[in-house]
C-alpha atoms as a printed R data frame, in Angstrom:
   type eleno elety resid chain resno       x       y      z
1  ATOM     1    CA   MET     A     1 109.338 103.679 81.525
2  ATOM     2    CA   VAL     A     2 112.162 101.496 82.780
3  ATOM     3    CA   GLY     A     3 113.952 103.772 85.231
4  ATOM     4    CA   PHE     A     4 114.814 107.259 86.405
5  ATOM     5    CA   THR     A     5 117.601 109.588 87.484
6  ATOM     6    CA   GLY     A     6 117.516 111.497 90.741
7  ATOM     7    CA   THR     A     7 115.464 110.044 93.577
8  ATOM     8    CA   ALA     A     8 112.081 108.327 93.420
9  ATOM     9    CA   GLN     A     9 110.570 111.243 95.353
10 ATOM    10    CA   HIS     A    10 112.200 113.841 93.053
11 ATOM    11    CA   PRO     A    11 113.002 112.286 89.667
12 ATOM    12    CA   LYS     A    12 115.080 114.433 87.326
13 ATOM    13    CA   ALA     A    13 114.636 112.417 84.105
14 ATOM    14    CA   LEU     A    14 113.111 109.106 83.050
15 ATOM    15    CA   ALA     A    15 114.710 106.191 81.232
16 ATOM    16    CA   VAL     A    16 112.242 105.047 78.580
17 ATOM    17    CA   ARG     A    17 112.233 102.127 76.171
18 ATOM    18    CA   LEU     A    18 111.592 103.426 72.668
19 ATOM    19    CA   PRO     A    19 109.670 101.456 70.012
20 ATOM    20    CA   ASP     A    20 112.946 100.318 68.392
21 ATOM    21    CA   GLY     A    21 114.037  98.752 71.716
22 ATOM    22    CA   ARG     A    22 116.612 101.401 72.696
23 ATOM    23    CA   VAL     A    23 116.562 102.823 76.210
24 ATOM    24    CA   ALA     A    24 117.066 106.595 76.306
25 ATOM    25    CA   LEU     A    25 116.994 109.217 79.020
26 ATOM    26    CA   SER     A    26 114.375 111.911 78.680
27 ATOM    27    CA   GLN     A    27 114.893 115.626 78.930
28 ATOM    28    CA   ARG     A    28 114.697 116.990 82.496
29 ATOM    29    CA   LEU     A    29 111.175 116.613 83.914
30 ATOM    30    CA   THR     A    30 109.184 119.710 84.758
31 ATOM    31    CA   PRO     A    31 108.457 120.090 88.496
32 ATOM    32    CA   ALA     A    32 104.744 119.450 87.840
33 ATOM    33    CA   LEU     A    33 105.419 116.228 85.928
34 ATOM    34    CA   ALA     A    34 108.005 115.048 88.463
35 ATOM    35    CA   SER     A    35 105.448 115.504 91.264
36 ATOM    36    CA   VAL     A    36 102.947 113.292 89.406
37 ATOM    37    CA   VAL     A    37 105.420 110.576 88.352
38 ATOM    38    CA   GLY     A    38 107.481 110.468 91.568
39 ATOM    39    CA   PRO     A    39 104.878 108.807 93.823
40 ATOM    40    CA   ARG     A    40 104.520 105.937 91.314
41 ATOM    41    CA   LEU     A    41 108.229 105.121 91.087
42 ATOM    42    CA   VAL     A    42 109.497 102.018 92.865
43 ATOM    43    CA   PRO     A    43 113.290 101.699 92.641
44 ATOM    44    CA   GLY     A    44 114.705  98.363 91.571
45 ATOM    45    CA   PRO     A    45 118.063  96.961 92.685
46 ATOM    46    CA   GLY     A    46 121.386  98.262 91.363
47 ATOM    47    CA   ARG     A    47 122.124 100.604 88.481
48 ATOM    48    CA   ALA     A    48 121.472 100.234 84.765
49 ATOM    49    CA   PHE     A    49 122.978 101.952 81.742
50 ATOM    50    CA   THR     A    50 121.738 103.137 78.375
51 ATOM    51    CA   LYS     A    51 123.704 102.116 75.298
52 ATOM    52    CA   ALA     A    52 125.175 105.639 75.350
53 ATOM    53    CA   GLY     A    53 126.549 104.941 78.852
54 ATOM    54    CA   ASP     A    54 124.141 107.088 80.878
55 ATOM    55    CA   SER     A    55 123.326 105.521 84.255
56 ATOM    56    CA   TYR     A    56 119.892 105.346 85.845
57 ATOM    57    CA   THR     A    57 118.056 103.584 88.648
58 ATOM    58    CA   PRO     A    58 115.883 100.754 87.299
59 ATOM    59    CA   ALA     A    59 112.204 100.926 88.249
60 ATOM    60    CA   VAL     A    60 109.854  98.089 89.092
61 ATOM    61    CA   GLY     A    61 106.205  98.092 88.066
62 ATOM    62    CA   ASP     A    62 104.166  99.286 85.151
63 ATOM    63    CA   VAL     A    63 104.516 103.040 84.831
64 ATOM    64    CA   VAL     A    64 103.653 104.138 81.305
65 ATOM    65    CA   VAL     A    65 104.479 107.603 80.037
66 ATOM    66    CA   GLU     A    66 103.757 109.307 76.745
67 ATOM    67    CA   VAL     A    67 106.851 110.735 75.060
68 ATOM    68    CA   VAL     A    68 107.826 112.676 71.976
69 ATOM    69    CA   ALA     A    69 111.089 111.368 70.515
70 ATOM    70    CA   GLY     A    70 113.190 112.854 67.753
71 ATOM    71    CA   THR     A    71 114.230 110.604 64.892
72 ATOM    72    CA   THR     A    72 117.942 111.401 64.665
73 ATOM    73    CA   ARG     A    73 120.727 109.287 66.147
74 ATOM    74    CA   HIS     A    74 120.844 111.429 69.304
75 ATOM    75    CA   ALA     A    75 117.093 111.831 69.522
76 ATOM    76    CA   VAL     A    76 115.745 114.146 72.192
77 ATOM    77    CA   VAL     A    77 113.076 112.398 74.265
78 ATOM    78    CA   THR     A    78 110.537 114.584 76.037
79 ATOM    79    CA   VAL     A    79 108.019 113.152 78.506
80 ATOM    80    CA   MET     A    80 104.601 114.636 77.845
81 ATOM    81    CA   ARG     A    81 102.416 112.936 80.463
82 ATOM    82    CA   LEU     A    82 101.774 109.919 82.640
83 ATOM    83    CA   ARG     A    83  99.379 107.418 81.085
């Protein structure tokens, strides 16, 4: 996980680095998952952007999440759980 949208206390989606190196935004987090991930988020400075142009707040630290990602060009990324 490299960043998030929303606030650190109430993240809406996560920016994740996929195995091929791309950074993609996940689907909207469920309230339960957001409440588990939120306390671990530490915002970094500035804004960052995915290759598709979506902006997110960079995060500092080692937060690892398990995701399911589609294999098409516009793959849907769904966060399953915090690791």
